[in-house]
C-alpha positions, 0 to 999 in steps of 0.5 A, spaced: 889 311 646 884 311 640 880 318 638 874 315 641 876 313 648 880 319 649 874 323 647 870 319 652 875 320 657 875 328 656 867 327 656 868 323 663 872 328 666 868 334 664 862 331 667 866 329 673 868 337 674 862 340 673 859 335 678 864 337 683 863 344 682 856 344 683 857 340 689 861 345 691 856 351 689 850 348 693 854 349 699 857 356 698 853 360 694 847 363 698 841 366 693 838 372 696 831 373 692 827 378 693 820 375 693 814 380 692 807 377 695 800 380 694 796 379 700 788 380 700 788 382 707 794 386 708 792 393 712 794 399 708 800 401 713 804 394 712 805 395 704 811 394 702 814 391 709 820 388 708 821 381 712 828 377 712 827 369 713 832 365 716 831 358 717 835 351 718 842 355 719 844 349 724 849 352 727 854 355 720 857 361 720 857 365 714 863 368 714 867 370 720 862 373 726 857 372 720 860 378 716 857 375 710 851 374 712 850 380 716 853 384 709 847 381 705 842 383 710 844 390 710 843 390 702 836 387 702 834 392 708 829 389 712 825 392 716 823 386 721 828 379 721 824 372 723 828 365 724 823 359 723 827 354 727 833 349 727 839 355 728 842 350 732 843 342 731 840 337 737 847 335 739 850 341 740 851 344 747 855 350 745 850 356 742 855 361 741 854 361 734 846 363 735 847 368 740 852 372 736 848 373 730 842 374 734 846 380 738 848 383 731 842 382 728 838 385 733 842 391 734 839 392 727 832 390 726 827 387 730 828 379 731 823 373 732 824 367 733 820 360 733 822 353 734 824 347 729 825 340 731 832 340 733 831 346 738 824 342 741 829 335 741 834 339 746 834 337 754 829 341 758 836 345 761 839 346 754 833 349 750 832 354 756 839 356 756 839 357 749 832 361 749 835 365 755 842 367 751 837 368 745 832 373 749 839 376 752 842 378 746 835 382 743 831 376 739 825 374 742 822 367 742 816 366 741 814 358 743 806 358 742 806 366 743 804 372 739 807 378 738 803 384 736 807 389 732 805 396 728 808 398 722 805 405 718 800 405 723 797 399 721 797 392 726 801 385 724 800 379 729 806 375 729 805 368 731 811 363 733 808 355 733 812 350 737 810 343 735 812 337 740 816 331 737 810 327 736 809 331 730 815 328 726 813 323 722 818 318 719 816 314 713 822 309 713 821 307 721 813 308 720 814 312 727 808 318 727 806 317 720 798 318 722 799 324 726 796 330 723 795 337 726 788 340 725 786 347 726 783 346 732 789 343 734 792 350 733 787 353 736 789 350 743 797 351 741 796 358 740 789 361 741 784 363 736 786 367 730 782 374 730 779 374 723 779 382 723 787 381 724 792 380 719 796 374 721 804 372 720 805 365 722 812 362 724 812 355 723 818 350 722 814 344 719 811 346 712 807 339 712 802 342 716 799 347 711 792 346 710 792 347 718 795 353 718 791 356 713 784 353 716 786 356 723 787 363 719 794 365 718 794 369 712 802 368 711 805 362 714 813 362 713 817 355 714 823 351 713 825 344 715 825 341 708 833 343 706 830 344 699 829 337 698 836 336 699 838 334 692 833 337 687 832 335 680 829 339 674 822 338 673 821 334 679 823 339 685 826 336 691 828 329 692 827 327 699 824 330 706 827 329 713 820 325 713 824 320 709 820 321 704 821 322 696 819 328 693 815 332 698 809 336 697 812 342 700 819 343 698 821 350 697 818 356 694 811 359 695 804 356 696 797 357 697 794 363 694 793 371 695 789 370 701 792 364 705 799 363 703 805 359 705 813 360 703 818 355 704 826 357 705 831 352 703 835 354 709 842 356 710 846 350 712 851 347 709 850 339 705 848 334 703 845 339 697 845 338 690 842 344 685 840 346 691 843 353 694 843 356 700 837 361 701 836 368 704 829 370 702 827 377 703 819 377 702 816 384 700 809 384 702 803 388 697 796 389 698 793 385 692 789 388 686 785 385 680 788 381 676 795 380 681 799 374 684 804 373 688 811 370 685 819 372 685 819 378 681 827 379 682 832 375 685 840 376 686 845 371 689 852 372 692 857 367 692 861 367 699 
């Protein structure tokens, strides 16, 4: 083999090794960013509130008995744990993985769950079984419901949105592509948001962020998009579950300090590329002039 062919072969082998390495990391490297959010209407008592955001687990375990995920959660020291849906797969009927996780988390922190499209697609009997088990293990399941929480003498209203499957769009088949969600629909599902309160909304699908913010959510937490599955430098996520390329809300922070949304890339495995699983901790702060939300510090752990 001449020098040119040898160099080409070595370059190809190196590229293949790098590709294989990134595919492996995109499956097993769990990022744990600490996101500091500035919120204009945050009550004084909620200053510094630490919220751990789990989404799109899809029945995966991170270490035996969730040992690795729980260890990272302990390091992040949350005051509140929320789950924004698709913690199971709709084809599963063994919910032991999520029940065990709910039990271990709820022994340490208050845990709240709002459903995603996979939970909504379960049979009525299996969905009831799943939720009963989660509640028995200490998690609070919010299906178009709210809870009033108090931290530091200030009130936080936590809402869990459950959208029916009619809101699942599929641009490949043309199914439900004209369906939208309005603030009036939100009122019908959840009731009106008290304009004097601070409202944290758990809403699995970020697609309807304009409706969430118009309804009155100060902060919305979502998942669903899995970071776009494949992430391209400077272009972002490639594909959404709606079968649409380059989704508008794929991961990270959207909106402004008055009404904002944070989208997790989720905790599931593949298919992923340049798109590591995600366990974000959100830290809330009162806004001050000239300040904005964003990633102040980022950590990661190889699992």
